[in-house]
N, C-alpha and C positions, 0 to 999 in steps of 0.2 A: 172153626175146627176143620171144616172141609178144605179151606184154603191152606191151613197149616199142613194137612196131610199131603196135599198136592205139592206143596213146596218141598216137603222132605223127599218126595219121590223124584225130583228133578235132578238130573245128572249135572255135574259141575260144568262140563263142556258146554252143554246145552244152555246153561244160564249165561255163560260168558258170551256165546254167540248171539243170543237175543239181546243182551245188554249192549253189544256192539251196534246191533241193527237199530235199536230204539234209543240209543244214547245221544244221538246226534241232535243238534238244535234244528228244529223244523225250519224256522225262518232264517237262521244264521245271519241275521241282520239286526243291528241295533238301530232302531228307528226313534221316532219322536216319542213313542210310547214306552221305551226302555226295552229291557230284554224280556222276551216271553218266557213263561214257565210251563204251564200246561198248554195243550193244543187249544186253539180258539174254536169255539163252537160254530162260529159263522162261516167256517170253511167246509163244513159238512154239507153234503148234497142229498142226504136221506133224513127221513124224520128221526128226531132224536128225542124220545119221550122222557117223561120224568123218571120212569124206571130206569132207563138207560143212563140218565144223569146221575141217578142214585148209585148205580153200579159202577159207572166209568168216570164220574165226575170227581175232581179234586176238591176236598173239603177245605182247602186252604187258599188256593188261587182261583177257585170256581171255574177253572177250565177243565178240559178233558185230560185225564192223567197222562203225563209223559213218563215213561218208565215207572209204571204203577207199582206201588209198594205200600206196605201197611205196617203199622206199629204194633207193638205188643198188646196195645189196648184195643186193636181191631180197627183204628182209623185208617182210611185209605187216602193217599195223596201222592203227588208227583215225588219222584226221588230228589228233585232239585228244590222241593219245598220243605224238606225236613230241616229242623233246626239243630244246629251244633252237633253234638255227639249222639244224637238220638238213635236208638237201635231200631233198624227197620228190616223188613223182609220183602223181597221182590215177589210180585204177583204176576206169574207168568201168564196165566190164562186171561187176565184182564189186559195185559200188555198185547197178547195176540188178538184180542177182540178190538181193541183200539187200533192196531195197525191194519186191520181189515175193513175198517169203516171206509165208506165212499166219501171223497172230498174233492174240492176244487183247489186250485193252486192258492197258497196263502196271499200270493201277489195279485189276486183277481182285481183288486182296486186299481192296480197299475196297468191292467189290460190284459193279463195272461188268461187264456181260455182253457187251460189244461184241465182234465178231469181224470180221476183215478182213486186209489185208495191211499191211506195214510202211509202204509209201507212204501209204496212207489213214490209218494210225494218227495220222500228223502232224496231218491235218485233223480227225480225230475228237477229239483232245486239245484242239482250240480250243473244242469244245462239251461235252466230257465232264463230266458233273455231279460226278465224283468227283476232279476236279483241285482241289487246294488253292489258294485265292487269298487274297490280303490284302484286307482290307476297303477298298473305294474311298473310303470316307468318312474314312479317316485314323486309325481307332482302333488299328491295328496288329494286329488279331485275324486269324489265319489259320484259314479253315475251308473245308470242301468247297464246291464251286461250287453244288451242289443245296441247300445250307443257307445260302448267302451272301445270298440274297434276303431269306429270313426274318430273318437276322441284321441286315441293313441296315434292314429295315422295322420290326422289333420289339425287337431286342436291343441293337444298336450304340449306345454312349454318345454317338457323334458324330452320330446322326441328328437331324433337325430336327423338333420337334413344337410345337404351339401350347399356350401356357399356358392352362390351363382357367379361370383367373381373369380375366386381363386380355386374352387373345387374342394376345399377342405371340408370334412364332416364335423359338424358342431351341433350341440343342443340348441334348440330354438331360443331358449332363455338366455343363451350366451351370444346369439347371433347379432343382436344390435350392438353389444359392446365390441364384438369382432368387427362389425362394419366400421367402427370408429378408427380401426387401425389396420384393416385388410389391405394389403399391399397392392392387390389387383383391382381394387374397387375404383370405379370411374369417379373422379372429383373435379370440381371446377377450380381454377387457379384462385388462391386466396386473395390475390392482388386485383382480381376482377379483370384480367386481360381478355377473358372469353375462352381460353383454351381449356379443353377437357382431356384429362390424362389419367393413367393409373397413379394411385397414391405413391407408389414406390418411385415414380418418375418426377415427383414434385420438386424435390431438392435440385435435381439436375436441370429442370425447367426453369426454376428461379434463378439458378446460377448462370445459365447460358442463354435462355431463350426468352423469358418473360419480357414483354414490351413495357409492362408497368413497374418493373424493378427499378428502384432508385439507385443510381451510380453517380460517382464523380466523373466530370469531364475528363476523358483520356488524354486530352491535349494539355492538361495542367493548369487551366484557369481557375479551378476550384469550385466551379459551379456544380450543384447536385441536381439532377433531373432524372425523369423516367427514361428508360431506353428508347421508347418511341419519340420522346422529345429530344433526346440526346443526339440522334442522328442528324436532325435538322440543325440543332444547336452547333454541332462540330462543323457542319458544311456551310452554314449561312450566318451564324451570329456569334460564335466564339471569338474572342479577341486574339486567340493564339492559333487560329486556323490558318492554313497556308493558302495564299491567293496570288494570282498573277497581277503584276503591275501593268495596267492597260496601256502604258506608254512603251516600256522596254521589254514586256512580257517575261521578265525575270520573276522568280517566285520568292515571296517574303511572307512572314507572319503578319496577320492583319494589324497587330499592335505596332509593328515597325513600318508599316507601309506609308503612313502619313509623313514620317521623317525622311523615307527614301524618295517619296514623290517631290519633296522640296528641292531635292538635289539630283533627281533623275535625269541622266544626260538626254533622254529622248522626250522629256516634257515639252510639250508644244507651248510656246509663249509668243505673245506679241512683243515686238521690239520695245525695249525698255524706253527708248527715246521717242517711241510713238511714231515711227516712220511708216507703220501699217504692215510691216512684213511680218509673218508668222514663221517661226523656225524653232528648231530644237534647242534646248538649253545648252547643249555642248557646242553648238554653232554660234552662240550669241557673241561670245568674245571676238571671234573672228569677223562676224558680221559688223560689230561695232568698230573694230579696228580697220576694216577694209571697204565695207559696203554702205553702212548706214548714212543716209543723206542728212540725218539730223545730228550726226556726231560733229562736234566742234574741233576743228583741227587748225593747224598753223600753216600759213602760206609757205610753199616751198622756197620762196624768195626772201623769207624772213632772215636768212642767214646773209642776204645781200642788203639788209637794212630796210625790208618792206615793213611799213608801220601798221598794216592792217590788224595785226595780233591774231586772235581766234576767230575762225569763220566756219560756218556749216559746210559740210562736204558738198552738199548739193549746190552751194552758191560759189564753190571755188572756181569752176570753170568760167563762170561769168566774171569773176574777179581777175582771173588770169587774162581773160580776153580783153577786158576793159583797161587793164594796167600792163599790157605786154610791152609797150615802149618804155614805160618807167621801169619795169623789171629788167629790161635789156640794159638801160642805162645804169641801174644799180649794179648789175652783174658786171658791166664793163668797168665801172669805177672800182668795183671790188677787185677785178683782175689787174687794173692798172696799179692799184695800191699794192697788190700782191707782187707784181713785177718790180715795183719800186723796191719793195722790201727785199726781194730776192737779189736785186742788183746790189743793194747796200750790203747784204750778207756776203755776196760774192766778193765785193770789194774788201770787206773785212777779212775774209779768208785769204784773199790774195796777199794782203799786208802781212798776215800771220805767216803765210808761206814764204814770203820774201825774208822775213826775219829769221825764220828757221833755216832757210838756205844759207844765209850769212853765217849763222852759227855752225852749220855743218862744214862750211868751207874753212873756218877757223879751226875747227877740230881736226880736220884733214891735214892742215898745215902743221899742227902740233904733232900729229902722228908721223909725218914725214920726218920732222926734225928729230924726233926720238929715234926713229929707225936709223938715221944717219949717225947719231951719237952712239948707238949701240954697235954699229958696224965699226966705227973707229976704235972702239975699245977692244973689239975683237981682234 
């Protein structure tokens, strides 16, 4: 009845103020033990007698009453321990007694050494470094408040950091996927040429620079090689490379060079008749016709009936020397026969001329007679 009278004398504003002060969850943390109802006795730092327990203890959760109230039957318990629509009445005096109790931080087991009363404990818990909080960046990690700043600054995958390559601000959880496509990230050439470049330069590198890129021979032979091999190929092994003829120094494709060499006018050859002389192909014909001692030629007196036939040029002088008298006789006989034939021809021509002269004389006589006849008629 004493409690009921006291309750009726409380002003409405005072009740609301006290309920606001004591209505907050002391621990404000859901731990392995679940949600606390009454205050835990082990946080008190002063002696808590059986009398105190009977006066301030919750008959339902066995803790110290949080927001103490009582039912119409006189049972006292925490306001959060009431069941369903049960009618209760606040016990302000008990609430004030509970709030003035000396206590330690409920998180003493985690290392907090704070001491105060239950009323101040509420305020302390707003700043207590041992309260567990969920990361405000949204990663879902729960950690002690004194470690939360380090977590959010150095550990949290949702924190924002700047890409060391392109300078773009990104969440750490997205950084690795960003690295896979960051245009400024240094990468090694996929073809293992050893070059290191920005990812955005890879396509240009492969198109114009990479020594390991496979290309077709630009000279048109159809061979496919890496660029590093292609340079050597085009200068030293491609069948369509341009090279100098070692004889005439004119330039030809390598595939055409062998055919050219066969007829190159500057090709050095030994005389075909093995006279021992080395000369250019373009001089070979003249050499055979005019100089080669092994060339078989006819004696210049063959037209005078020399019977030697073909003789090597180197032996001709010896032949002429040995047969000089015979050659002179052959030439003299030839000349005599020629004179004789010329005399016979002259005689025949003279006979023809005589006959023609007689014919002309007769014709002239006829002309004279015709002229006389014409004159008489006139």
